[in-house]
KOLGU-4560 file (N, C-alpha, C; in nm, 3 decimals, padded with zeros to 5 digits):
<recs>
<n_xx: 00.084 n_yy: -00.117 n_zz: 00.000 ca_xx: 00.000 ca_yy: 00.000 ca_zz: 00.000 c_xx: 00.090 c_yy: 00.124 c_zz: 00.000 mol: A seq: 1 type: MET>
<n_xx: 00.042 n_yy: 00.226 n_zz: -00.064 ca_xx: 00.118 ca_yy: 00.352 ca_zz: -00.075 c_xx: 00.117 c_yy: 00.427 c_zz: 00.058 mol: A seq: 2 type: LYS>
<n_xx: 00.235 n_yy: 00.455 n_zz: 00.113 ca_xx: 00.238 ca_yy: 00.529 ca_zz: 00.240 c_xx: 00.206 c_yy: 00.677 c_zz: 00.218 mol: A seq: 3 type: PRO>
<n_xx: 00.168 n_yy: 00.741 n_zz: 00.324 ca_xx: 00.130 ca_yy: 00.882 ca_zz: 00.320 c_xx: 00.246 c_yy: 00.972 c_zz: 00.363 mol: A seq: 4 type: LEU>
<n_xx: 00.361 n_yy: 00.956 n_zz: 00.302 ca_xx: 00.478 ca_yy: 01.035 ca_zz: 00.342 c_xx: 00.461 c_yy: 01.182 c_zz: 00.309 mol: A seq: 5 type: ARG>
<n_xx: 00.416 n_yy: 01.212 n_zz: 00.188 ca_xx: 00.404 ca_yy: 01.352 ca_zz: 00.146 c_xx: 00.306 c_yy: 01.428 c_zz: 00.235 mol: A seq: 6 type: LEU>
<n_xx: 00.191 n_yy: 01.368 n_zz: 00.261 ca_xx: 00.092 ca_yy: 01.434 ca_zz: 00.348 c_xx: 00.147 c_yy: 01.452 c_zz: 00.488 mol: A seq: 7 type: ALA>
<n_xx: 00.222 n_yy: 01.355 n_zz: 00.538 ca_xx: 00.281 ca_yy: 01.366 ca_zz: 00.671 c_xx: 00.381 c_yy: 01.481 c_zz: 00.676 mol: A seq: 8 type: THR>
<n_xx: 00.469 n_yy: 01.488 n_zz: 00.576 ca_xx: 00.568 ca_yy: 01.596 ca_zz: 00.573 c_xx: 00.502 c_yy: 01.733 c_zz: 00.558 mol: A seq: 9 type: TYR>
<n_xx: 00.402 n_yy: 01.741 n_zz: 00.472 ca_xx: 00.337 ca_yy: 01.870 ca_zz: 00.448 c_xx: 00.255 c_yy: 01.915 c_zz: 00.569 mol: A seq: 10 type: LEU>
<n_xx: 00.192 n_yy: 01.823 n_zz: 00.639 ca_xx: 00.122 ca_yy: 01.860 ca_zz: 00.762 c_xx: 00.221 c_yy: 01.907 c_zz: 00.868 mol: A seq: 11 type: LEU>
<n_xx: 00.338 n_yy: 01.845 n_zz: 00.871 ca_xx: 00.442 ca_yy: 01.890 ca_zz: 00.966 c_xx: 00.491 c_yy: 02.029 c_zz: 00.930 mol: A seq: 12 type: SER>
<n_xx: 00.514 n_yy: 02.054 n_zz: 00.802 ca_xx: 00.557 ca_yy: 02.187 ca_zz: 00.757 c_xx: 00.449 c_yy: 02.290 c_zz: 00.788 mol: A seq: 13 type: ILE>
<n_xx: 00.324 n_yy: 02.253 n_zz: 00.766 ca_xx: 00.214 ca_yy: 02.343 ca_zz: 00.797 c_xx: 00.211 c_yy: 02.374 c_zz: 00.946 mol: A seq: 14 type: ASN>
<n_xx: 00.232 n_yy: 02.275 n_zz: 01.030 ca_xx: 00.236 ca_yy: 02.297 ca_zz: 01.173 c_xx: 00.351 c_yy: 02.388 c_zz: 01.214 mol: A seq: 15 type: GLY>
<n_xx: 00.466 n_yy: 02.371 n_zz: 01.151 ca_xx: 00.581 ca_yy: 02.457 ca_zz: 01.182 c_xx: 00.554 c_yy: 02.601 c_zz: 01.138 mol: A seq: 16 type: ILE>
<n_xx: 00.493 n_yy: 02.618 n_zz: 01.022 ca_xx: 00.457 ca_yy: 02.754 ca_zz: 00.978 c_xx: 00.357 c_yy: 02.818 c_zz: 01.073 mol: A seq: 17 type: LEU>
<n_xx: 00.262 n_yy: 02.741 n_zz: 01.120 ca_xx: 00.165 ca_yy: 02.794 ca_zz: 01.216 c_xx: 00.230 c_yy: 02.826 c_zz: 01.350 mol: A seq: 18 type: LEU>
<n_xx: 00.332 n_yy: 02.747 n_zz: 01.387 ca_xx: 00.406 ca_yy: 02.779 ca_zz: 01.509 c_xx: 00.479 c_yy: 02.912 c_zz: 01.494 mol: A seq: 19 type: LEU>
<n_xx: 00.533 n_yy: 02.937 n_zz: 01.375 ca_xx: 00.598 ca_yy: 03.065 ca_zz: 01.350 c_xx: 00.497 c_yy: 03.180 c_zz: 01.362 mol: A seq: 20 type: TYR>
<n_xx: 00.379 n_yy: 03.161 n_zz: 01.303 ca_xx: 00.275 ca_yy: 03.265 ca_zz: 01.312 c_xx: 00.234 c_yy: 03.287 c_zz: 01.458 mol: A seq: 21 type: TYR>
<n_xx: 00.224 n_yy: 03.179 n_zz: 01.533 ca_xx: 00.186 ca_yy: 03.191 ca_zz: 01.674 c_xx: 00.292 c_yy: 03.270 c_zz: 01.751 mol: A seq: 22 type: ALA>
<n_xx: 00.418 n_yy: 03.248 n_zz: 01.719 ca_xx: 00.525 ca_yy: 03.321 ca_zz: 01.786 c_xx: 00.529 c_yy: 03.467 c_zz: 01.741 mol: A seq: 23 type: TYR>
<n_xx: 00.517 n_yy: 03.490 n_zz: 01.609 ca_xx: 00.529 ca_yy: 03.625 ca_zz: 01.556 c_xx: 00.415 c_yy: 03.716 c_zz: 01.602 mol: A seq: 24 type: ALA>
<n_xx: 00.294 n_yy: 03.661 n_zz: 01.611 ca_xx: 00.179 ca_yy: 03.744 ca_zz: 01.645 c_xx: 00.128 c_yy: 03.719 c_zz: 01.786 mol: A seq: 25 type: TRP>
<n_xx: 00.197 n_yy: 03.636 n_zz: 01.862 ca_xx: 00.157 ca_yy: 03.602 ca_zz: 02.000 c_xx: 00.011 c_yy: 03.560 c_zz: 02.007 mol: A seq: 26 type: SER>
<n_xx: -00.025 n_yy: 03.466 n_zz: 01.919 ca_xx: -00.164 ca_yy: 03.423 ca_zz: 01.909 c_xx: -00.179 c_yy: 03.279 c_zz: 01.958 mol: A seq: 27 type: SER>
<n_xx: -00.269 n_yy: 03.261 n_zz: 02.052 ca_xx: -00.297 ca_yy: 03.128 ca_zz: 02.105 c_xx: -00.376 c_yy: 03.044 c_zz: 02.004 mol: A seq: 28 type: ILE>
<n_xx: -00.451 n_yy: 03.109 n_zz: 01.916 ca_xx: -00.530 ca_yy: 03.037 ca_zz: 01.816 c_xx: -00.437 c_yy: 02.969 c_zz: 01.716 mol: A seq: 29 type: VAL>
<n_xx: -00.334 n_yy: 03.041 n_zz: 01.670 ca_xx: -00.237 ca_yy: 02.980 ca_zz: 01.579 c_xx: -00.162 c_yy: 02.866 c_zz: 01.647 mol: A seq: 30 type: TYR>
<n_xx: -00.136 n_yy: 02.880 n_zz: 01.775 ca_xx: -00.069 ca_yy: 02.774 ca_zz: 01.849 c_xx: -00.156 c_yy: 02.649 c_zz: 01.855 mol: A seq: 31 type: LEU>
<n_xx: -00.285 n_yy: 02.667 n_zz: 01.877 ca_xx: -00.377 ca_yy: 02.553 ca_zz: 01.883 c_xx: -00.382 c_yy: 02.481 c_zz: 01.748 mol: A seq: 32 type: ALA>
<n_xx: -00.390 n_yy: 02.557 n_zz: 01.640 ca_xx: -00.395 ca_yy: 02.494 ca_zz: 01.508 c_xx: -00.261 c_yy: 02.431 c_zz: 01.471 mol: A seq: 33 type: PHE>
<n_xx: -00.151 n_yy: 02.489 n_zz: 01.518 ca_xx: -00.020 ca_yy: 02.430 ca_zz: 01.493 c_xx: -00.008 c_yy: 02.294 c_zz: 01.561 mol: A seq: 34 type: ALA>
<n_xx: -00.051 n_yy: 02.287 n_zz: 01.685 ca_xx: -00.046 ca_yy: 02.159 ca_zz: 01.757 c_xx: -00.141 c_yy: 02.057 c_zz: 01.695 mol: A seq: 35 type: LEU>
<n_xx: -00.257 n_yy: 02.104 n_zz: 01.651 ca_xx: -00.352 ca_yy: 02.016 ca_zz: 01.584 c_xx: -00.293 c_yy: 01.961 c_zz: 01.454 mol: A seq: 36 type: PHE>
<n_xx: -00.227 n_yy: 02.046 n_zz: 01.378 ca_xx: -00.166 ca_yy: 02.004 ca_zz: 01.252 c_xx: -00.053 c_yy: 01.904 c_zz: 01.277 mol: A seq: 37 type: SER>
<n_xx: 00.029 n_yy: 01.927 n_zz: 01.378 ca_xx: 00.135 ca_yy: 01.833 ca_zz: 01.411 c_xx: 00.080 c_yy: 01.701 c_zz: 01.462 mol: A seq: 38 type: LEU>
<n_xx: -00.029 n_yy: 01.705 n_zz: 01.537 ca_xx: -00.094 ca_yy: 01.584 ca_zz: 01.583 c_xx: -00.152 c_yy: 01.505 c_zz: 01.465 mol: A seq: 39 type: LEU>
<n_xx: -00.212 n_yy: 01.575 n_zz: 01.371 ca_xx: -00.263 ca_yy: 01.509 ca_zz: 01.250 c_xx: -00.149 c_yy: 01.449 c_zz: 01.168 mol: A seq: 40 type: LEU>
<n_xx: -00.036 n_yy: 01.517 n_zz: 01.164 ca_xx: 00.079 ca_yy: 01.463 ca_zz: 01.090 c_xx: 00.123 c_yy: 01.330 c_zz: 01.151 mol: A seq: 41 type: ALA>
<n_xx: 00.125 n_yy: 01.323 n_zz: 01.283 ca_xx: 00.160 ca_yy: 01.198 ca_zz: 01.349 c_xx: 00.058 c_yy: 01.088 c_zz: 01.318 mol: A seq: 42 type: TYR>
<n_xx: -00.070 n_yy: 01.121 n_zz: 01.325 ca_xx: -00.175 ca_yy: 01.023 ca_zz: 01.299 c_xx: -00.176 c_yy: 00.976 c_zz: 01.155 mol: A seq: 43 type: GLY>
<n_xx: -00.154 n_yy: 01.068 n_zz: 01.062 ca_xx: -00.151 ca_yy: 01.031 ca_zz: 00.920 c_xx: -00.027 c_yy: 00.947 c_zz: 00.891 mol: A seq: 44 type: VAL>
<n_xx: 00.084 n_yy: 00.979 n_zz: 00.956 ca_xx: 00.205 ca_yy: 00.899 ca_zz: 00.937 c_xx: 00.188 c_yy: 00.756 c_zz: 00.987 mol: A seq: 45 type: GLY>
<n_xx: 00.109 n_yy: 00.739 n_zz: 01.090 ca_xx: 00.080 ca_yy: 00.607 ca_zz: 01.144 c_xx: -00.034 c_yy: 00.539 c_zz: 01.068 mol: A seq: 46 type: ALA>
<n_xx: -00.090 n_yy: 00.605 n_zz: 00.969 ca_xx: -00.201 ca_yy: 00.558 ca_zz: 00.884 c_xx: -00.324 c_yy: 00.521 c_zz: 00.966 mol: A seq: 47 type: GLU>
<n_xx: -00.354 n_yy: 00.602 n_zz: 01.065 ca_xx: -00.476 ca_yy: 00.589 ca_zz: 01.143 c_xx: -00.592 c_yy: 00.640 c_zz: 01.058 mol: A seq: 48 type: ASN>
<n_xx: -00.693 n_yy: 00.557 n_zz: 01.040 ca_xx: -00.804 ca_yy: 00.594 ca_zz: 00.949 c_xx: -00.878 c_yy: 00.719 c_zz: 00.995 mol: A seq: 49 type: ARG>
<n_xx: -00.899 n_yy: 00.732 n_zz: 01.123 ca_xx: -00.968 ca_yy: 00.850 ca_zz: 01.174 c_xx: -00.886 c_yy: 00.976 c_zz: 01.150 mol: A seq: 50 type: THR>
<n_xx: -00.756 n_yy: 00.967 n_zz: 01.172 ca_xx: -00.668 ca_yy: 01.082 ca_zz: 01.149 c_xx: -00.665 c_yy: 01.118 c_zz: 01.001 mol: A seq: 51 type: ALA>
<n_xx: -00.669 n_yy: 01.019 n_zz: 00.914 ca_xx: -00.669 ca_yy: 01.046 ca_zz: 00.769 c_xx: -00.797 c_yy: 01.119 c_zz: 00.730 mol: A seq: 52 type: VAL>
<n_xx: -00.910 n_yy: 01.075 n_zz: 00.784 ca_xx: -01.037 ca_yy: 01.140 ca_zz: 00.753 c_xx: -01.041 c_yy: 01.284 c_zz: 00.804 mol: A seq: 53 type: LYS>
<n_xx: -00.994 n_yy: 01.304 n_zz: 00.926 ca_xx: -00.993 ca_yy: 01.438 ca_zz: 00.985 c_xx: -00.895 c_yy: 01.527 c_zz: 00.908 mol: A seq: 54 type: VAL>
<n_xx: -00.780 n_yy: 01.472 n_zz: 00.869 ca_xx: -00.682 ca_yy: 01.550 ca_zz: 00.793 c_xx: -00.737 c_yy: 01.588 c_zz: 00.656 mol: A seq: 55 type: ALA>
<n_xx: -00.815 n_yy: 01.500 n_zz: 00.595 ca_xx: -00.876 ca_yy: 01.531 ca_zz: 00.466 c_xx: -00.972 c_yy: 01.649 c_zz: 00.479 mol: A seq: 56 type: LEU>
<n_xx: -01.056 n_yy: 01.645 n_zz: 00.580 ca_xx: -01.150 ca_yy: 01.755 ca_zz: 00.603 c_xx: -01.077 c_yy: 01.884 c_zz: 00.639 mol: A seq: 57 type: ILE>
<n_xx: -00.977 n_yy: 01.873 n_zz: 00.725 ca_xx: -00.898 ca_yy: 01.989 ca_zz: 00.767 c_xx: -00.826 c_yy: 02.053 c_zz: 00.647 mol: A seq: 58 type: TYR>
<n_xx: -00.766 n_yy: 01.970 n_zz: 00.563 ca_xx: -00.694 ca_yy: 02.023 ca_zz: 00.446 c_xx: -00.790 c_yy: 02.088 c_zz: 00.347 mol: A seq: 59 type: ALA>
<n_xx: -00.910 n_yy: 02.031 n_zz: 00.332 ca_xx: -01.007 ca_yy: 02.092 ca_zz: 00.240 c_xx: -01.053 c_yy: 02.228 c_zz: 00.290 mol: A seq: 60 type: PHE>
<n_xx: -01.083 n_yy: 02.237 n_zz: 00.418 ca_xx: -01.127 ca_yy: 02.366 ca_zz: 00.475 c_xx: -01.015 c_yy: 02.469 c_zz: 00.466 mol: A seq: 61 type: VAL>
<n_xx: -00.893 n_yy: 02.425 n_zz: 00.497 ca_xx: -00.778 ca_yy: 02.515 ca_zz: 00.490 c_xx: -00.752 c_yy: 02.560 c_zz: 00.346 mol: A seq: 62 type: GLU>
<n_xx: -00.768 n_yy: 02.470 n_zz: 00.251 ca_xx: -00.752 ca_yy: 02.505 ca_zz: 00.110 c_xx: -00.856 c_yy: 02.608 c_zz: 00.066 mol: A seq: 63 type: PHE>
<n_xx: -00.980 n_yy: 02.587 n_zz: 00.110 ca_xx: -01.088 ca_yy: 02.679 ca_zz: 00.076 c_xx: -01.059 c_yy: 02.820 c_zz: 00.129 mol: A seq: 64 type: PHE>
<n_xx: -01.020 n_yy: 02.829 n_zz: 00.256 ca_xx: -00.993 ca_yy: 02.961 ca_zz: 00.314 c_xx: -00.866 c_yy: 03.023 c_zz: 00.256 mol: A seq: 65 type: PHE>
<n_xx: -00.768 n_yy: 02.942 n_zz: 00.223 ca_xx: -00.647 ca_yy: 02.996 ca_zz: 00.160 c_xx: -00.681 c_yy: 03.055 c_zz: 00.024 mol: A seq: 66 type: ALA>
<n_xx: -00.769 n_yy: 02.990 n_zz: -00.050 ca_xx: -00.812 ca_yy: 03.046 ca_zz: -00.179 c_xx: -00.888 c_yy: 03.176 c_zz: -00.160 mol: A seq: 67 type: LEU>
<n_xx: -00.974 n_yy: 03.182 n_zz: -00.058 ca_xx: -01.046 ca_yy: 03.306 ca_zz: -00.032 c_xx: -00.951 c_yy: 03.420 c_zz: 00.002 mol: A seq: 68 type: LEU>
<n_xx: -00.851 n_yy: 03.393 n_zz: 00.086 ca_xx: -00.753 ca_yy: 03.496 ca_zz: 00.120 c_xx: -00.669 c_yy: 03.534 c_zz: -00.002 mol: A seq: 69 type: PHE>
<n_xx: -00.641 n_yy: 03.436 n_zz: -00.087 ca_xx: -00.565 ca_yy: 03.465 ca_zz: -00.209 c_xx: -00.645 c_yy: 03.554 c_zz: -00.303 mol: A seq: 70 type: LEU>
<n_xx: -00.773 n_yy: 03.528 n_zz: -00.314 ca_xx: -00.860 ca_yy: 03.613 ca_zz: -00.395 c_xx: -00.867 c_yy: 03.754 c_zz: -00.337 mol: A seq: 71 type: ILE>
<n_xx: -00.865 n_yy: 03.764 n_zz: -00.204 ca_xx: -00.871 ca_yy: 03.895 ca_zz: -00.138 c_xx: -00.741 c_yy: 03.974 c_zz: -00.153 mol: A seq: 72 type: ALA>
<n_xx: -00.635 n_yy: 03.909 n_zz: -00.199 ca_xx: -00.512 ca_yy: 03.982 ca_zz: -00.225 c_xx: -00.394 c_yy: 03.944 c_zz: -00.138 mol: A seq: 73 type: GLY>
<n_xx: -00.410 n_yy: 03.847 n_zz: -00.050 ca_xx: -00.298 ca_yy: 03.803 ca_zz: 00.033 c_xx: -00.215 c_yy: 03.702 c_zz: -00.046 mol: A seq: 74 type: ASN>
<n_xx: -00.103 n_yy: 03.748 n_zz: -00.100 ca_xx: -00.020 ca_yy: 03.665 ca_zz: -00.188 c_xx: 00.041 c_yy: 03.547 c_zz: -00.111 mol: A seq: 75 type: ILE>
<n_xx: 00.071 n_yy: 03.566 n_zz: 00.017 ca_xx: 00.133 ca_yy: 03.459 ca_zz: 00.095 c_xx: 00.040 c_yy: 03.340 c_zz: 00.115 mol: A seq: 76 type: TYR>
<n_xx: -00.087 n_yy: 03.357 n_zz: 00.091 ca_xx: -00.181 ca_yy: 03.245 ca_zz: 00.103 c_xx: -00.163 c_yy: 03.144 c_zz: -00.009 mol: A seq: 77 type: SER>
<n_xx: -00.089 n_yy: 03.180 n_zz: -00.111 ca_xx: -00.062 ca_yy: 03.086 ca_zz: -00.220 c_xx: 00.020 c_yy: 02.968 c_zz: -00.168 mol: A seq: 78 type: ALA>
<n_xx: 00.110 n_yy: 02.993 n_zz: -00.077 ca_xx: 00.190 ca_yy: 02.885 ca_zz: -00.018 c_xx: 00.100 c_yy: 02.791 c_zz: 00.061 mol: A seq: 79 type: VAL>
<n_xx: 00.012 n_yy: 02.846 n_zz: 00.141 ca_xx: -00.080 ca_yy: 02.766 ca_zz: 00.220 c_xx: -00.175 c_yy: 02.687 c_zz: 00.131 mol: A seq: 80 type: ASP>
<n_xx: -00.223 n_yy: 02.751 n_zz: 00.023 ca_xx: -00.312 ca_yy: 02.682 ca_zz: -00.070 c_xx: -00.239 c_yy: 02.568 c_zz: -00.140 mol: A seq: 81 type: ALA>
<n_xx: -00.114 n_yy: 02.589 n_zz: -00.177 ca_xx: -00.038 ca_yy: 02.483 ca_zz: -00.243 c_xx: -00.013 c_yy: 02.366 c_zz: -00.149 mol: A seq: 82 type: ALA>
<n_xx: 00.024 n_yy: 02.396 n_zz: -00.024 ca_xx: 00.046 ca_yy: 02.288 ca_zz: 00.074 c_xx: -00.083 c_yy: 02.209 c_zz: 00.095 mol: A seq: 83 type: ILE>
<n_xx: -00.193 n_yy: 02.278 n_zz: 00.111 ca_xx: -00.322 ca_yy: 02.210 ca_zz: 00.133 c_xx: -00.363 c_yy: 02.129 c_zz: 00.011 mol: A seq: 84 type: SER>
<n_xx: -00.337 n_yy: 02.181 n_zz: -00.108 ca_xx: -00.371 ca_yy: 02.108 ca_zz: -00.230 c_xx: -00.294 c_yy: 01.977 c_zz: -00.239 mol: A seq: 85 type: PHE>
<n_xx: -00.165 n_yy: 01.981 n_zz: -00.210 ca_xx: -00.085 ca_yy: 01.860 ca_zz: -00.219 c_xx: -00.119 c_yy: 01.760 c_zz: -00.108 mol: A seq: 86 type: PHE>
<n_xx: -00.160 n_yy: 01.809 n_zz: 00.008 ca_xx: -00.208 ca_yy: 01.720 ca_zz: 00.113 c_xx: -00.335 c_yy: 01.649 c_zz: 00.065 mol: A seq: 87 type: ILE>
<n_xx: -00.428 n_yy: 01.726 n_zz: 00.009 ca_xx: -00.551 ca_yy: 01.666 ca_zz: -00.044 c_xx: -00.521 c_yy: 01.563 c_zz: -00.152 mol: A seq: 88 type: LEU>
<n_xx: -00.430 n_yy: 01.597 n_zz: -00.242 ca_xx: -00.396 ca_yy: 01.507 ca_zz: -00.353 c_xx: -00.338 c_yy: 01.376 c_zz: -00.300 mol: A seq: 89 type: HIS>
<n_xx: -00.249 n_yy: 01.383 n_zz: -00.202 ca_xx: -00.187 ca_yy: 01.263 ca_zz: -00.148 c_xx: -00.289 c_yy: 01.178 c_zz: -00.073 mol: A seq: 90 type: ASP>
<n_xx: -00.373 n_yy: 01.239 n_zz: 00.006 ca_xx: -00.471 ca_yy: 01.162 ca_zz: 00.083 c_xx: -00.576 c_yy: 01.099 c_zz: -00.009 mol: A seq: 91 type: ILE>
<n_xx: -00.621 n_yy: 01.172 n_zz: -00.109 ca_xx: -00.719 ca_yy: 01.114 ca_zz: -00.202 c_xx: -00.658 c_yy: 00.998 c_zz: -00.282 mol: A seq: 92 type: LEU>
<n_xx: -00.530 n_yy: 01.009 n_zz: -00.319 ca_xx: -00.463 ca_yy: 00.898 ca_zz: -00.385 c_xx: -00.452 c_yy: 00.776 c_zz: -00.295 mol: A seq: 93 type: GLY>
<n_xx: -00.424 n_yy: 00.800 n_zz: -00.167 ca_xx: -00.417 ca_yy: 00.691 ca_zz: -00.070 c_xx: -00.553 c_yy: 00.624 c_zz: -00.053 mol: A seq: 94 type: TYR>
<n_xx: -00.659 n_yy: 00.703 n_zz: -00.043 ca_xx: -00.793 ca_yy: 00.647 ca_zz: -00.028 c_xx: -00.831 c_yy: 00.564 c_zz: -00.150 mol: A seq: 95 type: ILE>
<n_xx: -00.793 n_yy: 00.611 n_zz: -00.268 ca_xx: -00.820 ca_yy: 00.537 ca_zz: -00.391 c_xx: -00.745 c_yy: 00.403 c_zz: -00.391 mol: A seq: 96 type: GLN>
<n_xx: -00.620 n_yy: 00.402 n_zz: -00.348 ca_xx: -00.543 ca_yy: 00.278 ca_zz: -00.343 c_xx: -00.600 c_yy: 00.180 c_zz: -00.241 mol: A seq: 97 type: ALA>
<n_xx: -00.643 n_yy: 00.230 n_zz: -00.126 ca_xx: -00.703 ca_yy: 00.144 ca_zz: -00.024 c_xx: -00.834 c_yy: 00.085 c_zz: -00.075 mol: A seq: 98 type: VAL>
<n_xx: -00.913 n_yy: 00.166 n_zz: -00.144 ca_xx: -01.041 ca_yy: 00.118 ca_zz: -00.199 c_xx: -01.016 c_yy: 00.007 c_zz: -00.302 mol: A seq: 99 type: TYR>
<n_xx: -00.918 n_yy: 00.026 n_zz: -00.387 ca_xx: -00.887 ca_yy: -00.077 ca_zz: -00.488 c_xx: -00.841 c_yy: -00.206 c_zz: -00.422 mol: A seq: 100 type: ARG>
<n_xx: -00.759 n_yy: -00.196 n_zz: -00.317 ca_xx: -00.714 ca_yy: -00.315 ca_zz: -00.245 c_xx: -00.830 c_yy: -00.388 c_zz: -00.181 mol: A seq: 101 type: GLU>
<n_xx: -00.921 n_yy: -00.313 n_zz: -00.120 ca_xx: -01.035 ca_yy: -00.376 ca_zz: -00.055 c_xx: -01.127 c_yy: -00.443 c_zz: -00.157 mol: A seq: 102 type: GLU>
<n_xx: -01.144 n_yy: -00.379 n_zz: -00.272 ca_xx: -01.227 ca_yy: -00.439 ca_zz: -00.377 c_xx: -01.161 c_yy: -00.564 c_zz: -00.432 mol: A seq: 103 type: LYS>
<n_xx: -01.030 n_yy: -00.564 n_zz: -00.450 ca_xx: -00.958 ca_yy: -00.681 ca_zz: -00.499 c_xx: -00.964 c_yy: -00.793 c_zz: -00.395 mol: A seq: 104 type: ALA>
<n_xx: -00.960 n_yy: -00.759 n_zz: -00.268 ca_xx: -00.970 ca_yy: -00.858 ca_zz: -00.162 c_xx: -01.107 c_yy: -00.922 c_zz: -00.155 mol: A seq: 105 type: GLY>
<n_xx: -01.210 n_yy: -00.843 n_zz: -00.178 ca_xx: -01.347 ca_yy: -00.895 ca_zz: -00.176 c_xx: -01.372 c_yy: -00.986 c_zz: -00.294 mol: A seq: 106 type: GLU>
<n_xx: -01.325 n_yy: -00.950 n_zz: -00.411 ca_xx: -01.349 ca_yy: -01.034 ca_zz: -00.529 c_xx: -01.266 c_yy: -01.162 c_zz: -00.522 mol: A seq: 107 type: SER>
<n_xx: -01.150 n_yy: -01.159 n_zz: -00.457 ca_xx: -01.068 ca_yy: -01.277 ca_zz: -00.440 c_xx: -01.125 c_yy: -01.373 c_zz: -00.338 mol: A seq: 108 type: GLY>
<n_xx: -01.197 n_yy: -01.322 n_zz: -00.239 ca_xx: -01.257 ca_yy: -01.408 ca_zz: -00.136 c_xx: -01.377 c_yy: -01.483 c_zz: -00.187 mol: A seq: 109 type: ASP>
<n_xx: -01.448 n_yy: -01.428 n_zz: -00.287 ca_xx: -01.569 ca_yy: -01.492 ca_zz: -00.335 c_xx: -01.541 c_yy: -01.611 c_zz: -00.424 mol: A seq: 110 type: GLU>
<n_xx: -01.424 n_yy: -01.619 n_zz: -00.485 ca_xx: -01.394 ca_yy: -01.731 ca_zz: -00.576 c_xx: -01.370 c_yy: -01.859 c_zz: -00.506 mol: A seq: 111 type: ASP>
</recs>
């Protein structure tokens, strides 16, 4: 099965960037999201199904808001949008591979 290395690395990078924002702006909200992102990176790296599902939803919401900020004129949101897009791409590819394996396992058991 295809491991989720890219999504794990990108979630870690996202958490580190959020830690920088938390330090630069002294914001507890950025700190909370940084810790959440790092926790998701650990769960996705361990291929925990719940963590993968939560990371998929988190990356989609983050991608949506990054696009909104990019449309509003914040050029730095392009980096966040790109990171979220590649997280989504990796997780969706993983889900597709798992689905194919499960379908192949079911058809092999019936014979």
